[in-house]
C-alpha positions as CSV (number, residue, x, y, z in Angstrom):
1,M,64.3,39.4,-10.4
2,K,65.9,36.1,-11.0
3,D,65.1,34.8,-7.5
4,I,61.3,35.0,-8.0
5,K,59.9,31.7,-8.8
6,N,56.7,30.8,-10.6
7,F,53.6,29.6,-8.8
8,I,53.5,26.0,-7.9
9,D,50.4,24.1,-8.9
10,I,48.6,22.6,-5.9
11,T,46.0,20.1,-6.7
12,D,42.6,21.0,-5.3
13,I,40.4,18.0,-4.5
14,S,37.7,19.8,-2.5
15,F,35.2,19.5,-5.3
16,Y,35.7,15.7,-5.5
17,L,35.4,15.5,-1.7
18,F,32.1,17.5,-1.9
19,I,30.7,15.1,-4.5
20,I,31.7,12.0,-2.6
21,T,30.2,13.5,0.6
22,I,26.9,14.2,-1.2
23,L,26.8,10.7,-2.7
24,F,27.5,9.1,0.6
25,G,24.8,11.2,2.2
26,L,22.3,10.1,-0.4
27,Y,23.3,6.5,0.1
28,L,22.8,6.8,3.8
29,A,19.4,8.5,3.3
30,F,18.3,5.8,0.9
31,W,19.5,3.0,3.2
32,A,17.6,4.6,6.2
33,Y,14.4,4.9,4.1
34,K,14.6,1.3,3.0
35,K,15.1,0.1,6.6
36,A,12.2,2.2,7.8
37,H,10.0,1.2,4.9
38,K,10.7,-2.5,5.5
39,F,9.9,-2.1,9.2
40,S,6.7,-0.3,8.5
41,I,5.5,-2.9,6.0
42,E,6.2,-5.8,8.4
43,H,4.5,-3.9,11.1
44,C,1.6,-3.0,8.9
45,K,1.0,-6.6,7.7
46,I,-0.3,-7.5,11.1
47,N,-2.1,-4.3,12.1
48,C,-3.4,-3.3,8.7
49,E,-5.0,-6.7,8.1
50,K,-6.8,-6.5,11.5
51,Y,-8.0,-3.0,10.6
52,F,-9.2,-4.0,7.2
53,L,-11.0,-7.1,8.6
54,Y,-12.7,-4.9,11.2
55,K,-13.8,-2.4,8.6
56,F,-14.9,-5.2,6.2
57,T,-17.0,-7.0,8.9
58,N,-18.6,-3.8,10.1
59,V,-19.8,-2.4,6.7
60,D,-22.9,-0.2,7.0
61,W,-25.5,-1.6,4.6
62,S,-27.9,1.3,5.1
63,N,-26.1,3.1,2.3
64,P,-25.8,0.3,-0.3
65,K,-23.7,2.3,-2.8
66,K,-21.0,3.2,-0.2
67,A,-21.3,-0.3,1.2
68,V,-20.5,-1.9,-2.2
69,Y,-17.5,0.3,-2.7
70,D,-16.3,-0.4,0.9
71,V,-16.7,-4.1,0.5
72,T,-14.7,-4.0,-2.8
73,F,-11.9,-1.9,-1.3
74,Y,-11.5,-3.8,2.0
75,G,-12.1,-7.2,0.3
76,R,-9.3,-6.5,-2.1
77,M,-7.0,-5.5,0.8
78,L,-7.8,-8.8,2.5
79,A,-7.3,-11.0,-0.6
80,R,-3.7,-12.3,0.1
81,T,-4.0,-16.0,-0.1
82,D,-5.1,-18.0,-3.2
83,R,-8.4,-19.1,-1.6
84,R,-9.3,-15.6,-0.6
85,K,-8.5,-14.3,-4.1
86,E,-10.8,-16.9,-5.7
87,I,-13.7,-16.1,-3.4
88,F,-13.1,-12.4,-3.7
89,L,-13.2,-12.6,-7.5
90,Q,-16.6,-14.3,-7.2
91,L,-17.8,-11.6,-4.8
92,K,-16.4,-8.9,-7.1
93,K,-18.5,-10.2,-10.0
94,H,-21.6,-9.6,-7.9
95,L,-20.4,-6.3,-6.7
96,D,-19.7,-4.9,-10.1
97,R,-23.4,-5.0,-11.0
98,Y,-24.0,-2.4,-8.3
99,K,-20.9,-0.2,-8.6
100,Y,-21.8,1.8,-11.7
101,T,-25.5,2.3,-11.2
102,K,-26.9,5.7,-10.1
103,E,-29.1,4.5,-7.2
104,I,-29.3,1.1,-5.6
105,E,-32.7,0.0,-4.4
106,H,-31.7,-3.1,-2.5
107,I,-29.0,-5.7,-2.5
108,D,-29.9,-9.2,-3.4
109,E,-29.4,-12.2,-1.1
110,D,-26.9,-13.8,-3.4
111,L,-24.4,-10.9,-2.8
112,I,-25.0,-11.1,0.9
113,N,-24.3,-14.8,0.9
114,Y,-21.0,-14.3,-1.0
115,Y,-20.1,-11.5,1.4
116,N,-20.7,-13.7,4.4
117,L,-18.7,-16.5,2.9
118,Y,-15.8,-14.2,2.2
119,K,-16.1,-12.9,5.8
120,Q,-15.9,-16.4,7.2
121,V,-12.8,-17.2,5.0
122,C,-11.1,-14.1,6.2
123,D,-11.9,-14.8,9.9
124,E,-10.0,-18.2,9.7
């Protein structure tokens, strides 16, 4: 009985390796997401602005309520420069009168003039 030795402690680092592997995987996933997101934003700046400009210039004025909301939405998306922002704020003041009414009879010429001005500025 005297030649039987006690168990030797062997350090087990598999748990630590598992945690490191999970953290590394999360880091890689986050890095890939950031790269893909950066690419999509750069790609979208060109194509999205063309799309928004197309939708903004082709607003259907036969339904004035929907047209007011569309002009507000697409106009806000196109307001990226300081000049566009200033003109959009002026346009938005005129649009806000129509947004919260139940029914819109007709749209005044002042709003149409601001819309056309903003459309010209966005086409530049």
